[in-house]
N, C-alpha and C positions, 0 to 999 in steps of 0.2 A: 305835377304832385307836390301838395304840400308838404313842408318837413313832418315827419313822424315821431313820436316819443310819448311813450305811456301804453296804454291797453286801449284796443279797439274791438267793436264788436261788426259782424256782418250776418244777417239772417238769411237762409235761403230757403224757399217754398218747400214743404213737406212733399217729400218724394211718394211716387206709389210706385209701390213694386210691380215687378214686372210681370204681367200675368202667364199663367201655366197656358200649356198648349194643348188642345184638344180638338185635333183635324177629324174625330169620328162624330164630333158634334159641332160643326161648324153652324153659327146661326146664321140666318140670312133675313134681315128684318126691314119693313117697309114702314115709311111714315113720313114726321116731317122734323125738318132740323133749323136753328137759327141760322142759313146761310147767309146772312147779311155781315156775318161777323168775320168771311172768308174774301180771301181778295178776289176770287171770280166767283160772285154766286151762280151764275148759269151754267158755269160748267161743272156745279156738282147736281144738276136738275135731272132725274131720271136716268144715274149712272150708279152702277153698282161700285162700291168702294171699299176694298179688305182693309179691315183697321186691326192694329193691334196692341195697342194702348189708348189709354183715355187721354191723354196729351194728343198723342193721334188725333184722335175723333174731334177734339176739340179743335186741333189746327185744318182740320180740311173740312168739316162739318159745323163747327161751332159748337158751344155749348150755352144750355141755360137751365135753370131752374124751374122754368115754367112748362112741365111736362105734359099739362093739357095743351097747349098749345104746341110743344116741339117734341112728340112721344119719340123720338130716336136717342134722345137725351137719357131717358128712364131707362133704355137698354144699357146705354153707354154707363151710366152709373151702378145698374146692377151688375153688369159683366166684370166690368175691369176695377171699380172700388170694392163692390162689396163681395164678390165671388171669386175676382181677380182669375178669371179665367178669357181665354181668347184663342184666335182672332175670331172677329165678327164682321160679317158685310153687311153694310148699311145701305138702303135704296130710298134717297129722298124725293119727294113727289111735289115737293112746295115749289112753285116756279116763281120766281119774283116779277114775272112778266105779265103774270096772271092772278096771282092770289096776292093781291096788294091792295092798298088804301092810301089816298091823301091826306095828310093832315092839314087844318086851318092853320093858318100865321100863329104863332106861339112867341109870347115875350120870354127872353132869356136875360136873366143879371150877369153882369161880369164883375166878377170881384178876386181880386191878387191875380188879374190876365187871366181868367178861365171863366167860362160857361157851360153849364153843365144841363144836355138835352134827356130830361129824365124821360126816358123812353125806350124801349126793347124794340127791336125788329127795325130799326130805321136802316134805310138803304142809301149809305153814304154818297153813292154815287147821285143822288136825286137832292142831297142837302143843299137849299141856299141861305144864305146869311145875309140879312139886309140890317140897315139902320134901324133906328126903334120908328122912325116915321114912314119907313118903307121907301123913303126918296133913292138911298144908295146903297147899290148890290156888291156887297164884300167880294175879293178873291182867293180862293184857296191858295195856300203856298205862298203867298202874297201879303195878305193880310191878316191870315190865320190858319190855323193848323189843327186838323180833325183826327182825333182816335177814338176809339171804343176804350172805355175803362174795364175793371175787372168785373163788371156786372154788365158788360154788354151795351152799355149807354154812350152815345157820342159827348167828347168833351172837348170843347173848343176852347184851342189856346190862343191868344191873341200874340201876333209876332210885332216885337217892336218896330221894325220897319216899316210898318203897314201904315193903314189907314184908321185903325181902331185902337192906338193906343190910350187915347182918353175916353174911349166910349164904355157906359156903365151898364148900357141895356141895349139888346138887338133882337131881331124879329129872325125867326127861321120858319120855315117852310120844307116838307120833305114827302117822301113815300113811305113805307111801311109795309112790312109783310103782314098777310092777314092771315094765319092760319084757317080761321073760320071760315075761309073761301074753301079748303080742301075738301072735297066729298068722298064718298064711298068710290065713284065711279075714277076718281084720281088715284088711288089706292091701287084700284081693279088694273086699271089703264089698258094696253091693247098694245096691238100694233099698229103703227100709222104707215100706211101704204106711201102715200106722199110724200111723207120725211123719211122714209124708210128707217123710223125707229121705233124700238121698244120702250114701254113705259109701264110705270107700276109693277104689279108682280109678274107680267110677261115677261120682265128683265132675269127673273130667277134662271132661265135656261139660258142665259148669256152669262153666268156666274163661272161655271166651268171651263168655258172656253175660253174667256177673259182674262179669269184670275186663276185657273189653275186649280182650284179647292171645290171640293163637292158641296153642295146645299146639304145639309143633313138636318136641320131645325128651321122650319119656317113659321115665322110669326109676324103679326102686325098689332101691337097692343093699341088699343084705345079706337082700335077699329074693328077686329076681330069677333068683337061679339055680337056684330051685325052679320046676318045669316049670308047676304050676298057677298060679303066679303070673307067671312069665314068658309064657305061652301067653295069659293075660287082658290083659296088657302089648298083646301083638301085637293082640288081639281089639280094643282100644280105640284103635289107632294108624288106623283108617282109619274114614270118614265119620262122623267128630268132628262132633255138630248136623248129622247128615244131608249133610255135603258135604266137611266137610276131611280133611286127611290129615295124618299124622305119622310119625316115625321113632321107634323104641323101642330104648334102648341097654342089652341085657343081660349080665350076669354067668354064666361055667358055673364048677363046682369043678373041683378036679383036682389031685393031686400033679404030675403031667407033662403036657406036653402031648399025648401021646396020650392020656390020661384024659380030657383037656379035650375031645378030639375024640370019644370016646366018650361024654361026657356030654352035649354039643351034639346029637348023633344022637338019645339015648335023652331028651331033652327034648323032640325034635320040634322044635328051633330052626332051620328052614329056610326063615323068610318074608323076602320082599324089603323088608319095613318093619324089618326087624331088624339091628341089628349085635350082634355077639357076641363080649363082650370075656374076654381070661384073660392071666395070670394076678392078681394084685394088685399093686399100684403104693406104692413108700415115698419118702416125702419126708423126709430125715432121720430121726427116730423114728416117725414118722406111717404109717401103713398106711391105704391106701384101695382099695376096690372099684374095680377098672380103669374099671367104667362111669363112675363119679363123676368120672376125668380124662378119659375121650373124651370123654363130654358136654360138660365143661368145654371143652376144647379144639377142638371144633366150634363153640360158642359165640365161641370166641375167634377161630379163623380168619374168623368170618363178618362180624365187627366190623372184622376190616383190609379186608373188601375190600366194603364200602358194604350189608352185608346182604345181598349176593346168594349164593349158598351154590354159587357153581359152582368153585370149589376144592376138591381134596379135604384131609383132616385129613391123611393117610397124609404121611409123612416131615417132620412139622411138631415143632419143637424141645418138648420138654415137660420140666418142671422137676422129673424123678424121679431118685432117686437109687438105686433098687435095684427089681427085678422079684423077687416072692416068692408061693411056692405058698401051698396055705391050711394048710400045717403052718409057715408062716414062713420056710420055707428059701429062702435066695433061687437064683433060676431064669438060669440062663445063657440070653441071647438075643441072637446076632448074626445077621446078613442070612439065613444059611441055615436057621438054627433059625426065624426068624420068617416065612421064606417056606415053610417045611411047616404053618404053623399057618395062613397065610394062606392055601393050597391046601386048608382043609379050613374056609375060610369065618370064621375067628376072628382077629380085630383084634386085635394083641400091641403090644409096643414092643422096638426092637431099640437096642442100644450101638454106634452108629457113629459115634465122633469126639462122644459126648454121649446122651440118649437122645432116641429120635423116636418118635412113634406110627407104626406100620408096618401097612399093610391099608388095602384099596379096597374089599374085597367086602363086600356084605350076605349075610346068611346064606342068601339065597336061590341062590347061587353053587354050581354043581355042578360038580365037578373032573371029572365023568365026560361032561359035556358041553363042558368045553374053552372053544375059539373059538367054538360054539355057544350059550352064554349070551346073552339078551337083556341088551342093552350096559346100558340103562334100569333094569331088574332088580337087576342085578350091582353094578355100582359104586354105590359109597357117592354120590359126589359128583354123580350123573345122577339116582339117586333121589331124593334132596334136590332138584334142580331142577325134577323133574316135579313135586312135592309142592309145592314153593313157589311153582311158575308157574301152577298150578291154585289153590291157595290165593288167589292173589294175584288171579287173574280173579273168582272169588267174588265177594271183596271188593269189587272196583272195581266189578262191573256189577251187584250186588244192589239197587241202585238203581231199577235198568231194569226188574226184576221187574213186571209188571202194567202197564206202559208200553204205549199202542197199537202193533200189531204194523204199522208203516209204514216206509218207504223211511228216514225220520230216524231212528229205532230202528236198525236194520239199520246203515246206514253210519255212525252214531256210535259201534258196536263195531266193527267192522272199520278204520275210520281210526285210530280210538283203539289198538287194539292195534298194528296194523302200527308206528306210529309208536313207541309203548312198545318194541318188537320193536329197532328199528332202532337206536334209544336204547343198548340193550344191545349188539348187535352192533358197534356204534361202540367203544366200550369194550373190546371184546376180549372180554366175558364171557360171550356165546354164539357159535355159530357162524351163526346166523340162525334166524327163526319167520316164518309169513307164515299170515294169516288169512283166510278165504273164506266167502261166504253163497252155497251153490250151490242152485239149484232141485230138482235131483235128491235133494238129500238133505231136501227140504221139501215133500211132497206136501200139494196144499189141504185133504186131509183132518185132517193135523196142524194147519195153521194155523187151520183154524177150531176146532181144539179146543184153541187156545191154545198151542202147541208150535213152537217154532223151533229150528232146529239150525246150528250153526256149525261149521266144520272147521277146525281149525289143527295146521299141521305144525313143527316145530321140531327144530334139533340144538343139542346142547349137547357140551362138548368133553369127552371121555375123558381120564383122565388117562394120563400118558406113563408106564406101569405098568415098563416095561422098556427101557432104553436101551441099545443095542449097538454098540460100534464095532471093526471087522475090522481088525485090526492085521497089517501084511505087512511082511517087510524086503525093500528093495529095493537089489540090488548095485550096479545102475548108478548111485543116488545115492551110494554110495559110492565107486565109482571115479571118479566127476566131483568128489567132495571131494578125492580122494589127488593125481589126477593131473591135474585142471582139465578142461575142455572143449577142442572144435577152437579 
């Protein structure tokens, strides 16, 4: 170390604050990532990864600003950078053994002992460095060292002990990731009997057993606007591991709000588990599928409310600067325009003194039924509360399965649930809940077969979706103000 005397400076990269935890809104996101940037790309293909921060995501999956190619990076940015919530489960389906292409030989200039391969997605294990005439193949770690720069592009550094010390030009060939080869079938995935492996969306059922967190919010931005993907997300949202329920957040395409509504209907997006989103959102120069924003906003709202999803995400402030359609044209959205979309069961955003998430309805809302829509299936907040309450019940009392069917078992469930419900009611998070064990629901034939049944009623608060004030001019009040009373 050199002798120091005077003043010096040292810059550190800008730190990103730790995300707020929202285990009631764990996102499970399926898509593509620049896995060529990680040490072992093959190890993160079709494997759920529980990521707690942006830096961890970058380390384990890689990161790129090319969100059209690498869709998981969009959610990394939205969740960890913009909304600062987590953790998030990522499932990358991009397989470097399948979704790749070979480059033609490229000439690279060497300057100051360095040469940049101006390309993202390069698989370093396939990089071959030759002399400019192709006659000599240089040896990695003997003639040169290669690593990715901050933009995810390979930087070749000449080693002074090797053959390249006087070289000014080289030729390289390599394989690179080709995300355009990823199809909807790759996202949907399935179970491979020969390999005994789950792939794509089929991996959702492995999340809880392997990672210990419940999938609460399922999404696949960049793919969910395709009916075949969106409807599989819907199917995967119920009876996860035979028991748990989740919501799914879907996008629809369309240049106009009318086209968006038509595409929602054409895709068959009408399930109570679905939140349908349109259009896309911009934050500065970055464009997001709106499902990424909505899923992050839901997690943010839960993190602010002790992980209890009783508040609707609608009318929440979101850090959006514009909303754009598929052609990147700005879309005008005020309360009137937003309400038109809400009436077709599409969640959007409106600019009313700042951009706000706008919409309470799941995809199950039917405008023709009006007030006759079942509130527990219509409202996002109620639907999520029912799922959360049911999932919590299963997790809490699973340990009692196979215990003797005696009074102690029954009373422990009834007492524990009613105490739990009273706690939520006291905090104003629910209107009420009560569980009972009734003889008429449990005939002796069922008990002899090892089956018992509880009956629980609950009430959750509906969102105050429309607040009206009737204004009336009072001439008597005016007269009193002018002439005074008697």
